[in-house]
N, CA, C, O and CB atoms as a CASP TS submission, in Angstrom:
PFRMAT TS
TARGET T0000
AUTHOR 0000-0000-0000
METHOD Language model
MODEL 1
PARENT N/A
ATOM      1  N   UNK     1       0.831  -1.197   0.000  1.00  0.00           N
ATOM      2  CA  UNK     1       0.000   0.000   0.000  1.00  0.00           C
ATOM      3  C   UNK     1       0.871   1.254   0.000  1.00  0.00           C
ATOM      4  O   UNK     1       0.532   2.252  -0.636  1.00  0.00           O
ATOM      5  CB  UNK     1      -0.943   0.002   1.214  1.00  0.00           C
ATOM      6  N   UNK     2       1.975   1.198   0.705  1.00  0.00           N
ATOM      7  CA  UNK     2       2.891   2.341   0.749  1.00  0.00           C
ATOM      8  C   UNK     2       3.471   2.621  -0.639  1.00  0.00           C
ATOM      9  O   UNK     2       3.615   3.777  -1.037  1.00  0.00           O
ATOM     10  CB  UNK     2       4.030   2.084   1.761  1.00  0.00           C
ATOM     11  N   UNK     3       3.800   1.557  -1.367  1.00  0.00           N
ATOM     12  CA  UNK     3       4.326   1.712  -2.729  1.00  0.00           C
ATOM     13  C   UNK     3       3.304   2.412  -3.619  1.00  0.00           C
ATOM     14  O   UNK     3       3.656   3.293  -4.403  1.00  0.00           O
ATOM     15  CB  UNK     3       4.703   0.339  -3.328  1.00  0.00           C
ATOM     16  N   UNK     4       2.046   2.019  -3.495  1.00  0.00           N
ATOM     17  CA  UNK     4       0.984   2.622  -4.310  1.00  0.00           C
ATOM     18  C   UNK     4       0.848   4.109  -4.024  1.00  0.00           C
ATOM     19  O   UNK     4       0.705   4.908  -4.949  1.00  0.00           O
ATOM     20  CB  UNK     4      -0.352   1.920  -4.057  1.00  0.00           C
ATOM     21  N   UNK     5       0.892   4.482  -2.767  1.00  0.00           N
ATOM     22  CA  UNK     5       0.776   5.890  -2.398  1.00  0.00           C
ATOM     23  C   UNK     5       1.950   6.704  -2.935  1.00  0.00           C
ATOM     24  O   UNK     5       1.766   7.845  -3.361  1.00  0.00           O
ATOM     25  CB  UNK     5       0.691   6.033  -0.879  1.00  0.00           C
ATOM     26  N   UNK     6       3.144   6.137  -2.919  1.00  0.00           N
ATOM     27  CA  UNK     6       4.327   6.855  -3.389  1.00  0.00           C
ATOM     28  C   UNK     6       4.336   7.029  -4.903  1.00  0.00           C
ATOM     29  O   UNK     6       4.850   8.031  -5.402  1.00  0.00           O
ATOM     30  CB  UNK     6       5.580   6.126  -2.954  1.00  0.00           C
ATOM     31  N   UNK     7       3.781   6.078  -5.640  1.00  0.00           N
ATOM     32  CA  UNK     7       3.886   6.089  -7.092  1.00  0.00           C
ATOM     33  C   UNK     7       2.595   6.417  -7.821  1.00  0.00           C
ATOM     34  O   UNK     7       2.541   6.317  -9.047  1.00  0.00           O
ATOM     35  CB  UNK     7       4.372   4.780  -7.551  1.00  0.00           C
ATOM     36  N   UNK     8       1.554   6.807  -7.095  1.00  0.00           N
ATOM     37  CA  UNK     8       0.277   7.055  -7.771  1.00  0.00           C
ATOM     38  C   UNK     8       0.317   8.275  -8.690  1.00  0.00           C
ATOM     39  O   UNK     8      -0.477   8.353  -9.627  1.00  0.00           O
ATOM     40  CB  UNK     8      -0.816   7.236  -6.744  1.00  0.00           C
ATOM     41  N   UNK     9       1.208   9.218  -8.452  1.00  0.00           N
ATOM     42  CA  UNK     9       1.305  10.402  -9.315  1.00  0.00           C
ATOM     43  C   UNK     9       1.832  10.039 -10.703  1.00  0.00           C
ATOM     44  O   UNK     9       1.475  10.684 -11.688  1.00  0.00           O
ATOM     45  CB  UNK     9       2.214  11.458  -8.669  1.00  0.00           C
ATOM     46  N   UNK    10       2.670   9.022 -10.786  1.00  0.00           N
ATOM     47  CA  UNK    10       3.241   8.635 -12.074  1.00  0.00           C
ATOM     48  C   UNK    10       2.568   7.404 -12.669  1.00  0.00           C
ATOM     49  O   UNK    10       2.949   6.951 -13.748  1.00  0.00           O
ATOM     50  CB  UNK    10       4.718   8.378 -11.923  1.00  0.00           C
ATOM     51  N   UNK    11       1.576   6.862 -11.977  1.00  0.00           N
ATOM     52  CA  UNK    11       0.869   5.676 -12.462  1.00  0.00           C
ATOM     53  C   UNK    11      -0.199   6.086 -13.466  1.00  0.00           C
ATOM     54  O   UNK    11      -1.133   6.811 -13.125  1.00  0.00           O
ATOM     55  CB  UNK    11       0.235   4.892 -11.288  1.00  0.00           C
ATOM     56  N   UNK    12      -0.061   5.629 -14.684  1.00  0.00           N
ATOM     57  CA  UNK    12      -0.984   6.001 -15.752  1.00  0.00           C
ATOM     58  C   UNK    12      -2.395   5.492 -15.489  1.00  0.00           C
ATOM     59  O   UNK    12      -3.365   6.165 -15.837  1.00  0.00           O
ATOM     60  CB  UNK    12      -0.486   5.469 -17.081  1.00  0.00           C
ATOM     61  N   UNK    13      -2.527   4.330 -14.888  1.00  0.00           N
ATOM     62  CA  UNK    13      -3.850   3.773 -14.622  1.00  0.00           C
ATOM     63  C   UNK    13      -4.609   4.586 -13.585  1.00  0.00           C
ATOM     64  O   UNK    13      -5.839   4.618 -13.600  1.00  0.00           O
ATOM     65  CB  UNK    13      -3.728   2.337 -14.160  1.00  0.00           C
ATOM     66  N   UNK    14      -3.886   5.242 -12.685  1.00  0.00           N
ATOM     67  CA  UNK    14      -4.527   6.048 -11.646  1.00  0.00           C
ATOM     68  C   UNK    14      -4.763   7.472 -12.125  1.00  0.00           C
ATOM     69  O   UNK    14      -5.862   8.008 -11.982  1.00  0.00           O
ATOM     70  CB  UNK    14      -3.677   6.058 -10.375  1.00  0.00           C
ATOM     71  N   UNK    15      -3.734   8.080 -12.691  1.00  0.00           N
ATOM     72  CA  UNK    15      -3.816   9.498 -13.043  1.00  0.00           C
ATOM     73  C   UNK    15      -4.306   9.754 -14.461  1.00  0.00           C
ATOM     74  O   UNK    15      -4.708  10.873 -14.776  1.00  0.00           O
ATOM     75  CB  UNK    15      -2.479  10.132 -12.868  1.00  0.00           C
ATOM     76  N   UNK    16      -4.280   8.746 -15.318  1.00  0.00           N
ATOM     77  CA  UNK    16      -4.692   8.935 -16.705  1.00  0.00           C
ATOM     78  C   UNK    16      -3.553   9.505 -17.536  1.00  0.00           C
ATOM     79  O   UNK    16      -2.464   9.770 -17.026  1.00  0.00           O
ATOM     80  CB  UNK    16      -5.910   9.855 -16.781  1.00  0.00           C
ATOM     81  N   UNK    17      -3.820   9.688 -18.815  1.00  0.00           N
ATOM     82  CA  UNK    17      -2.797  10.225 -19.708  1.00  0.00           C
ATOM     83  C   UNK    17      -3.289  11.514 -20.335  1.00  0.00           C
ATOM     84  O   UNK    17      -4.491  11.770 -20.411  1.00  0.00           O
ATOM     85  CB  UNK    17      -2.424   9.203 -20.798  1.00  0.00           C
ATOM     86  N   UNK    18      -2.354  12.307 -20.774  1.00  0.00           N
ATOM     87  CA  UNK    18      -2.719  13.490 -21.536  1.00  0.00           C
ATOM     88  C   UNK    18      -2.868  13.077 -22.993  1.00  0.00           C
ATOM     89  O   UNK    18      -2.381  12.016 -23.383  1.00  0.00           O
ATOM     90  CB  UNK    18      -1.658  14.629 -21.371  1.00  0.00           C
ATOM     91  N   UNK    19      -3.517  13.878 -23.788  1.00  0.00           N
ATOM     92  CA  UNK    19      -3.704  13.540 -25.195  1.00  0.00           C
ATOM     93  C   UNK    19      -2.375  13.417 -25.929  1.00  0.00           C
ATOM     94  O   UNK    19      -2.251  12.610 -26.850  1.00  0.00           O
ATOM     95  CB  UNK    19      -4.572  14.585 -25.872  1.00  0.00           C
ATOM     96  N   UNK    20      -1.390  14.197 -25.538  1.00  0.00           N
ATOM     97  CA  UNK    20      -0.095  14.154 -26.211  1.00  0.00           C
ATOM     98  C   UNK    20       0.646  12.848 -25.913  1.00  0.00           C
ATOM     99  O   UNK    20       1.425  12.377 -26.742  1.00  0.00           O
ATOM    100  CB  UNK    20       0.760  15.352 -25.787  1.00  0.00           C
ATOM    101  N   UNK    21       0.410  12.263 -24.742  1.00  0.00           N
ATOM    102  CA  UNK    21       1.121  11.047 -24.360  1.00  0.00           C
ATOM    103  C   UNK    21       0.362   9.774 -24.712  1.00  0.00           C
ATOM    104  O   UNK    21       0.918   8.682 -24.597  1.00  0.00           O
ATOM    105  CB  UNK    21       1.402  11.067 -22.888  1.00  0.00           C
ATOM    106  N   UNK    22      -0.873   9.887 -25.130  1.00  0.00           N
ATOM    107  CA  UNK    22      -1.706   8.721 -25.373  1.00  0.00           C
ATOM    108  C   UNK    22      -1.391   8.106 -26.738  1.00  0.00           C
ATOM    109  O   UNK    22      -1.704   8.714 -27.762  1.00  0.00           O
ATOM    110  CB  UNK    22      -3.190   9.098 -25.285  1.00  0.00           C
ATOM    111  N   UNK    23      -0.781   6.919 -26.781  1.00  0.00           N
ATOM    112  CA  UNK    23      -0.448   6.302 -28.067  1.00  0.00           C
ATOM    113  C   UNK    23      -1.671   5.738 -28.786  1.00  0.00           C
ATOM    114  O   UNK    23      -1.583   5.401 -29.967  1.00  0.00           O
ATOM    115  CB  UNK    23       0.566   5.201 -27.858  1.00  0.00           C
ATOM    116  N   UNK    24      -2.808   5.631 -28.099  1.00  0.00           N
ATOM    117  CA  UNK    24      -4.008   5.047 -28.683  1.00  0.00           C
ATOM    118  C   UNK    24      -5.015   6.088 -29.146  1.00  0.00           C
ATOM    119  O   UNK    24      -6.130   5.741 -29.535  1.00  0.00           O
ATOM    120  CB  UNK    24      -4.658   4.133 -27.694  1.00  0.00           C
ATOM    121  N   UNK    25      -4.632   7.364 -29.108  1.00  0.00           N
ATOM    122  CA  UNK    25      -5.567   8.406 -29.533  1.00  0.00           C
ATOM    123  C   UNK    25      -5.831   8.285 -31.029  1.00  0.00           C
ATOM    124  O   UNK    25      -5.003   7.779 -31.786  1.00  0.00           O
ATOM    125  CB  UNK    25      -5.016   9.813 -29.192  1.00  0.00           C
ATOM    126  N   UNK    26      -6.988   8.754 -31.430  1.00  0.00           N
ATOM    127  CA  UNK    26      -7.319   8.698 -32.851  1.00  0.00           C
ATOM    128  C   UNK    26      -6.497   9.733 -33.604  1.00  0.00           C
ATOM    129  O   UNK    26      -6.261  10.842 -33.125  1.00  0.00           O
ATOM    130  CB  UNK    26      -8.832   8.932 -33.077  1.00  0.00           C
ATOM    131  N   UNK    27      -6.076   9.344 -34.778  1.00  0.00           N
ATOM    132  CA  UNK    27      -5.312  10.269 -35.618  1.00  0.00           C
ATOM    133  C   UNK    27      -6.237  11.360 -36.127  1.00  0.00           C
ATOM    134  O   UNK    27      -7.424  11.133 -36.362  1.00  0.00           O
ATOM    135  CB  UNK    27      -4.637   9.525 -36.805  1.00  0.00           C
ATOM    136  N   UNK    28      -5.679  12.535 -36.291  1.00  0.00           N
ATOM    137  CA  UNK    28      -6.480  13.635 -36.815  1.00  0.00           C
ATOM    138  C   UNK    28      -6.760  13.382 -38.291  1.00  0.00           C
ATOM    139  O   UNK    28      -5.878  12.972 -39.045  1.00  0.00           O
ATOM    140  CB  UNK    28      -5.761  15.000 -36.612  1.00  0.00           C
ATOM    141  N   UNK    29      -7.964  13.627 -38.676  1.00  0.00           N
ATOM    142  CA  UNK    29      -8.363  13.375 -40.056  1.00  0.00           C
ATOM    143  C   UNK    29      -7.921  14.486 -40.985  1.00  0.00           C
ATOM    144  O   UNK    29      -7.528  15.568 -40.548  1.00  0.00           O
ATOM    145  CB  UNK    29      -9.858  13.202 -40.144  1.00  0.00           C
ATOM    146  N   UNK    30      -7.990  14.206 -42.246  1.00  0.00           N
ATOM    147  CA  UNK    30      -7.664  15.197 -43.265  1.00  0.00           C
ATOM    148  C   UNK    30      -8.913  16.001 -43.615  1.00  0.00           C
ATOM    149  O   UNK    30     -10.030  15.484 -43.584  1.00  0.00           O
ATOM    150  CB  UNK    30      -7.080  14.518 -44.529  1.00  0.00           C
ATOM    151  N   UNK    31      -8.709  17.236 -43.937  1.00  0.00           N
ATOM    152  CA  UNK    31      -9.830  18.047 -44.398  1.00  0.00           C
ATOM    153  C   UNK    31      -9.635  18.325 -45.878  1.00  0.00           C
ATOM    154  O   UNK    31      -8.555  18.722 -46.316  1.00  0.00           O
ATOM    155  CB  UNK    31      -9.947  19.378 -43.585  1.00  0.00           C
ATOM    156  N   UNK    32     -10.678  18.114 -46.622  1.00  0.00           N
ATOM    157  CA  UNK    32     -10.621  18.362 -48.064  1.00  0.00           C
ATOM    158  C   UNK    32     -11.285  19.687 -48.367  1.00  0.00           C
ATOM    159  O   UNK    32     -12.367  19.993 -47.868  1.00  0.00           O
ATOM    160  CB  UNK    32     -11.298  17.220 -48.859  1.00  0.00           C
ATOM    161  N   UNK    33     -10.620  20.460 -49.188  1.00  0.00           N
ATOM    162  CA  UNK    33     -11.157  21.780 -49.529  1.00  0.00           C
ATOM    163  C   UNK    33     -11.881  21.705 -50.853  1.00  0.00           C
ATOM    164  O   UNK    33     -12.410  22.711 -51.325  1.00  0.00           O
ATOM    165  CB  UNK    33     -10.036  22.842 -49.587  1.00  0.00           C
TER
END
């Protein structure tokens, strides 16, 4: 439990990811003019 408390700030499953760090985010689509 102590380990979890110490590392929860860097744990992706607890804190989530930002859009820039998320490798599974959808790619931006192309816009046709």
